[in-house]
C-alpha positions in Angstrom: -72.4 -9.2 136.7 -75.0 -6.5 135.9 -75.1 -4.2 132.9 -73.3 -0.9 133.4 -75.4 2.0 132.1 -72.9 4.4 130.6 -75.3 7.0 129.3 -79.1 7.0 129.1 -78.9 10.7 128.1 -81.6 11.6 130.7 -79.4 14.1 132.7 -79.3 17.8 131.8 -76.0 19.3 130.8 -73.9 16.9 128.7 -73.1 14.4 131.4 -73.1 10.6 131.5 -74.7 8.4 134.2 -71.3 8.5 135.9 -71.3 12.3 135.7 -68.6 12.3 133.0 -68.7 14.7 130.0 -69.5 14.1 126.4 -69.7 16.2 123.3 -68.9 16.6 119.6 -65.4 17.0 118.0 -64.2 18.3 114.7 -61.0 17.4 112.9 -60.7 21.0 111.6 -62.7 23.5 113.7 -61.5 26.3 111.3 -63.2 24.7 108.3 -66.8 25.9 108.1 -67.7 23.3 105.5 -67.5 20.4 108.0 -69.0 20.0 111.5 -70.5 17.8 114.2 -72.9 19.0 116.8 -74.8 17.1 119.5 -77.8 18.0 121.7 -80.3 16.2 123.9 -83.8 16.0 122.4 -87.0 14.7 124.0 -88.6 13.9 120.6 -86.4 10.9 119.7 -85.6 8.6 122.6 -86.1 5.1 123.9 -88.8 4.9 126.5 -91.6 7.3 127.5 -89.5 10.0 129.2 -86.0 11.5 129.3 -83.9 12.3 126.3 -82.1 10.9 123.3 -78.9 12.2 121.8 -79.1 13.9 118.4 -75.9 13.9 116.4 -75.7 16.2 113.4 -72.7 15.5 111.3 -71.3 17.0 108.0 -68.2 15.8 106.2 -69.1 17.3 102.9 -66.0 19.4 102.4 -63.3 20.2 99.8 -60.8 19.4 102.5 -60.2 16.1 104.3 -63.1 15.8 106.7 -63.8 13.7 109.8 -65.6 14.4 113.0 -67.9 12.8 115.6 -69.1 12.3 119.1 -66.9 11.5 122.2 -67.9 10.3 125.6 -65.6 9.8 128.7 -65.9 6.3 130.2 -65.9 5.4 133.9 -63.0 3.4 135.3 -64.3 -0.1 134.6 -62.4 -3.1 133.3 -63.5 -4.2 129.9 -62.7 -7.7 130.8 -65.8 -7.7 133.1 -68.1 -7.1 130.1 -69.1 -8.9 126.9 -70.5 -6.2 124.7 -71.2 -2.6 124.1 -75.0 -2.1 123.6 -77.0 0.9 122.5 -80.0 2.1 120.5 -79.4 4.0 117.2 -81.5 5.3 114.4 -81.1 7.7 111.4 -83.2 10.7 110.7 -85.3 10.0 107.5 -86.0 13.8 107.0 -82.4 15.0 107.4 -80.8 11.9 105.8 -78.2 9.7 107.6 -75.3 7.4 107.1 -76.0 3.6 107.3 -72.4 3.0 108.3 -70.0 4.6 110.9 -67.0 3.8 113.0 -67.1 3.1 116.7 -63.9 3.4 118.8 -62.9 2.5 122.3 -59.7 4.3 123.4 -57.2 4.8 126.2 -54.3 7.2 126.2 -52.3 5.2 123.7 -54.5 2.6 122.0 -57.6 2.6 119.8 -59.9 -0.4 119.2 -62.2 0.1 116.2 -65.5 -1.4 114.9 -67.4 -0.7 111.7 -71.1 -0.5 112.5 -73.3 -1.1 109.5 -77.1 -1.4 109.0 -78.3 1.8 110.6 -82.0 2.4 109.7 -84.6 5.1 110.0 -86.2 3.2 113.0 -84.7 2.6 116.4 -82.6 -0.5 116.5 -81.0 -2.1 119.5 -77.4 -3.0 118.8 -75.1 -5.2 120.8 -71.4 -5.2 119.6 -69.3 -7.9 121.2 -66.2 -6.2 122.7 -64.1 -9.0 121.0 -65.4 -7.6 117.6 -63.4 -4.4 118.1 -60.2 -4.6 116.1 -57.4 -4.0 118.6 -59.4 -4.6 121.8 -56.8 -6.9 123.2 -54.5 -3.8 123.8 -57.2 -2.2 126.0 -57.5 -3.2 129.6 -59.6 -0.2 130.4 -61.1 2.2 127.8 -61.3 5.8 128.9 -63.3 7.1 125.9 -66.0 6.0 123.5 -66.0 7.7 120.1 -68.2 7.7 117.0 -66.4 8.7 113.9 -67.9 10.1 110.7 -65.5 10.3 107.8 -65.7 10.5 104.0 -64.4 6.9 103.5 -66.9 5.3 105.9 -70.2 7.2 105.8 -72.9 6.4 103.1 -74.2 10.0 103.3 -71.8 12.9 103.8 -74.2 14.9 106.0 -77.1 13.9 108.2 -78.4 13.1 111.6 -78.3 10.0 113.8 -79.8 9.5 117.2 -78.2 7.5 120.0 -79.7 6.3 123.3 -79.1 3.9 126.2 -75.4 3.2 125.9 -74.4 0.3 128.2 -71.6 -2.2 128.8 -73.4 -5.6 128.8 -72.3 -8.6 130.8 -70.7 -11.6 129.0 -73.2 -14.1 127.7 
């Protein structure tokens, strides 16, 4: 089975390779002290052309704060794939967390994985789907989510970049 490219972020307008939407979410949009914003940038990306995704997050708040990035997934069976792969890096100027939470979700289940070791240089990551806690309840995920929260992040505000999100075939 071939890899399934979910999002290479090279399309204009926040759309995946399957023409599905993505964006940022905030736990409390009414709280101006916390936020998450995403945008396509051509300065930080994998490869010579196209875009990477910039994710600015801030959970520095007197209130409980969590936010992140969401992306709708195509209708594919997770059982067909072995891992979720992507490239990620932190922004040395803006600061960044070295740890964040990844989630694969459907309407009623969430599978979670704690990603550690984010660096200031691009790093290719391949997370076995079996490493997601709760993955056995998901036959088909409908959404991929990155969560920034006070308990998980190593920096309460910063910027990370994401590119080339793919479902990888089993080894």
